[in-house]
N, C-alpha and C positions, 0 to 999 in steps of 0.2 A: 524514481517511485512508481510502482503499479497502482491504478486505483480498484484495481481485480480485487487485491489482497484483501480491501475493506467489506466487499462482497461475497468472498467465498466461504462456503463453507467444510474446505478442508484446511487440513494447515493446524498451528499450534501457534497461538500468540504467547507472548511473555507476561507476566504481571503487571510491568511497566508500560506495556502498551495498551495494556487492557483498561488499565487508569488514565492514560491520556487520553485516549478515544471516549472515555465514559464523560472527562471533566470538560471536554473539547465538544459533547454533544451539548450537555448542559449551558454551557457558554454560548452557543450557535441559537440556540432558543431563544435564550434569554435578548443576543442581541438583534434579531429575528423581530422579537417584541416591541425593541425601540423603534426598531427601525420601521414597522408597517400598524403598529398604535395598537397593537390586539386587535387586527384584523384578522378573519378566518381564513386566511389564506396560511396562519400560521400553522396552523395541524396539518397543512398539505406539507410544509417545508419539514415540518418535525418529523414526519415517517421516515423518512429515508435514514433521519440521523438517528431516530431507534433503534432504525433493524440494522445500523451500522451498530450501534451498542450491543444488541442481541447475538449479532454473530458472532462479535469480538468474544462477546461471555461464553457463549457458545464453545470458541478455540481454546479459550483461557480452559476450560473444562475437559474433564475424561470421557470418554466414550457414554458409558452408563449414568453420568450425573447431566447432560448434556440438554436436558428438560429442564436444570436450576435455571438455566439462561434466562428464562422468560420473567425472572425475578428484576431484572434489570429496567423491564419493559414501565411497570406500573410507574417508577418517579418522571423520567422524561415525559410520560404522557398525562400525569395530571399537572407537572409544571408548565405542557404548553396548553391544555384545558384550561388551566385558572388564568394563565397570561390573558386568555381572549373572554373567558366569561365572566372571573368573579372580579368583586369590584373592591374585596380586603385582600390581606396583602400574606395572611394566614395559610391560605392551601397553598402558596407556592413554599413558604416555609416547612411545610409538611413534605411537598414533593421534593426538597432539599433533603427532607432527613432520610426518607426513604430510600431517594439514589445512593447517600452514604453509606445506609446499610446493605443495600445491596451491594454494594461494591466491595464494603469489607468482607460480606461473606462470600461474595464469590475468590475474591483473592485471597481468602486462607481457606480453600479448598483445594486438593492436591493437584499439583498440575501436569499435564498429561508430557509422555517422554517424546521428545522432537527428533523425528528421522534424521535430522540434517542441524548443525549449528544457526543457533538464531543470526539473523541478518542485521544492520545496523540499525533497523526498524522495530527488530523485535519478530520477525514474523517466520516461521519456517514452515516449508509445506512447499506443494508442486510449482505455485506461482513465484517463486524466489526468482527477485533478479540478479541474473549472474555478472558476474561485477567484468566490466569493460577492459582488455587488456592493453598497457602501453605499450607500442613497439620502440624500442631506441633506434635513432637513424643514425649508423655509424660515420662521419668524417671519410670522406676520399680523397685519395691524391692525385694532384691535378696530372701528376706525369704520368699515370696509369690511363687518363682518361682520352677517349677519342678524339678532343680536342688538340691533344696534343700533339698525336701520331699525321692528325689532318694539315695541323699548321706546317709542321718537318714536312711532309710529303708536296704541299703547298709551294714549299717555298723550294724545294728541288726539282719538282716539277716546273717551275716558272723561269729559273735560270738554266736549268739544264747541262749543269755544272758536274766533275766527277768531284773525286772527295779533294785532291789536289787543289782543287780551283777556288779563287777568293768566294763565290757564290757558297760554296760549301762550310765555308767559315762563318759566313754570313750568317746561316741559318745554323749551324753550331750555337753561334751566340744567342739566337735567340730560343734555343733550345734550354740553355743554360739561364736565359731569363725565368723561360715559364719553370724552371726547375724550382727557381728562387720563390716562386709564388704560393705554393701549399702553405706557405708561414702566413701569409694574409689570408689567405681561405680560411684556415683552422682559426687567425682572430675573428673572420666575420660568422664563422658556424658556433664559433663558443658564446656569442653576444644571446642567442634564443633561449639558451640555460639560464643566462644569468637574468633575462627581462620578466624569464617566469618564474624567478626564486620569490618575489612578494605573494604571489597567487599561492605559492605552495607553501609559504608562513601561514598564509590567513588561512588555508585552508585544514593544515597542521592545529592551527589555534581554536578551530568549530570544533575538530575532531575531540582535542584534548579535554575543549567545555563540556562537549555529548559526553564523554567517556566520566569524567567527575559530576555529572550531574545524573546519569544512570548510576554510577555506583553510590550516590546519595540514595538515592530511590531504593536502591537494592541493598542499603543499610535500614534505610528505613523498612522495607514491605519485610525483612527477615527478623527485626523488632516486634514487629507486630504477629507475624507468625509463632515467635518464641513467647510472647504474652496475649492470647488473641482477647482473652478478658480484657487486660487492662487498654487496649485498644477499643473494647465495644464501650468500655465507660469513658474514656476518654473522647468519642466520637459524641457519645450519647451528653457530657458535661458541656461539649462545644455547640450540640446542638440546643442545647436547654439556654446556652447564653446566650446565642445569635437568635433563637425565638424570644426571651424575653428583652432582649437590646430593639429588636423590631416589634414589640407590642410596646413597650413603653415609647418607642420613638412613633410610631405611629398614633397611640392616645396623647402624647402632646401634640402632632399635626393635628389632629381631631379638633380637638380643643381651641385650637390656634385659628382653624378654619370656622367652629363654630362662634369663635367670641368677634370674629370678623364680621361674620355672615349675621348675627344675632342683631345689629340694630338694620339692617335692611328688613330682615325676617320681621322686627316689630314695626315698623312700617310697613310691611303689606300687609300684616293683620289685622291695624289698623283701618277699619272703612272708611269709608269717605261718607260723611255720615248727612248726605244732605238732607234738605229740608224739604217733603212734600207738602203742600198745600192742597187745600181744597177752600173755593171765594164761596161764602152762604150770601143767599140773597139778601139780610138784611145789614151785610155791609162788614161782618166781621170775617174771621180767618179762623176755619182749624188745620192745624199744622203739625206733623209727624216727623219727629227725628228719629229715628230705629223705631223704638218703641214708648220714647217720649210724646205725649201728648202734648200739646200748646194751644190756644185762645189767645187770640191777638184783634186788638181793635183799636182804631184811633179817637181822639178825643179831650186826654189831657194834658195837660203844658206842665212844666216846671224842670226841673235838675234831673236827669237820670239818674235811678238808683231804685231800691227796693221798698216795694210799697208795705208789700206783708211778706210773713219768713213763716213758715210753720215750723221751723226748727225751732225759733227763739219765739215765737208766738206773739211777736211784735208787728205793730204797723197799722195800717185800715182795716179797723173792724168787717166794714163791707165786701173787702176782698176774701174771709177766710172760710166760706161757704159758696160751691156753685149749687144753685139749686133750679130742678125743674118743675113744670107747673104740675107734678103727680108729687111732687112733695120729696122727691129724692133728691140728696147733696152727696157733694165729695169737697172733699179737703182740696185746694191748692198747695205743692208744694213751697212755690214762690210766685208772685206776681211783681212785677218790674215795668217800671217806666225806660224805655229805650230812648237812645239820641233822635230818634227820626219821629220820635213823639209819637210813637206805638206803646200800647201797655198789652203785657204779656203774661201770660196766666203758665204755669208750668205745673201738670199733676204726676202722681205717680205711675211708672209703667203698669203697675197691678190696676191701676183703675183704668188704665185706657182702651178695653174693651167693650167698659160698661158703658161709659162715658160716649165711646161714638157712637153705638147702640142706642142711648136715650137722645144723642145727639136727631138721629135719622128717626127714630120714633115717637119723639116727644113734640109738644105745641111751642114752647118756649121756654128759656133759660135767663137766671138773672145771677149775676155778677159784677162786682163794684158799685152796687146801685143802679147799675145798666141792665135793661130786660130786651132780649134780643127774641127776635120771633125763627123760630125754625120751621117754615112755612116751605116747602120746597127743598128743605135740607138735605133729604136722601138722594135725589138726584143729583146734586153736587157733589156730594160724597162717592157718587158712583162712577161718576167723571175719572176719578184720579185713583190707578188700580194699585196703590199703597194703602186705602182705607177700604179696597172690598173684601178682604178677607175677613174684616170684624162686621161687616152686616150682616 
């Protein structure tokens, strides 16, 4: 097989040859994508395959319609590009559908007349490979060979005797023995064709299978040509079926991946709520957990628990208001006694900016019966970056 026939613009390709070349090109492009994992080199490897497909399409069409061979280019080109750049599978299916439609369209066109019969590969043109002729080696009789005459002359010359002497009888006996050897020689010569019989049977089986396969494709192409609309409808239904199966399978796979990655996403979305705090000169602490403001101080004893709750309006009444020296007050959401004997008051995130501003600007505050001085509070808050946006 000559590779030049794939890159030749002259000659004629059979429909079966064009179909095989187009299918092999798509398969090799997909195989290269698996080997190179979507690397850009796939486009360079796909260009010769696309050129081979286009040239085969041109040889399949008659001369006035050879520009229609360009319809065989977009499908493989889009397939290679989608396997490199596209993250979804639907561009590859679109490329496959375009390739199938282009192949069906080119096969439905009239086939040019070949100047010579197609060879075994479906090509007819100036680059057809001539079949090698095998010459049959005829067996030769040993009696006619020079070895026989040389043996006789050697015996006669050695003894130098006439025809009536005993030496001549010995030579005649040797010649008669050599005459009896052609039967053995024939048996040795016949061994070579017998040894090549298994290879001949294998080649005959391969040729028979190829002929049956070509006949099957020929019958299929004949049916397509006789019913082009039905063939196009069948191709369309098959493409829709494959596309729907890919879409449904891709959706299930995407849902499965999303379900598997959902816990990790939730964990990633939950921020690490570290508490930022600023120690005030009067011994209490202003804490910030996200947007929730808390005030904490030491001095209470007892079992850990809730001292005051705004939701139930129950608990220590002295903790229901945070009051500054200018009379402005805010209601804490909860006031709790923690295990480390510290008291913590939590406020609504809506009040956070106002409370921080009052802590920085006012002179004192009162909460749960305790009065805390706010002298130097603004400088203490400014040391912590989390409080600076509120100042």
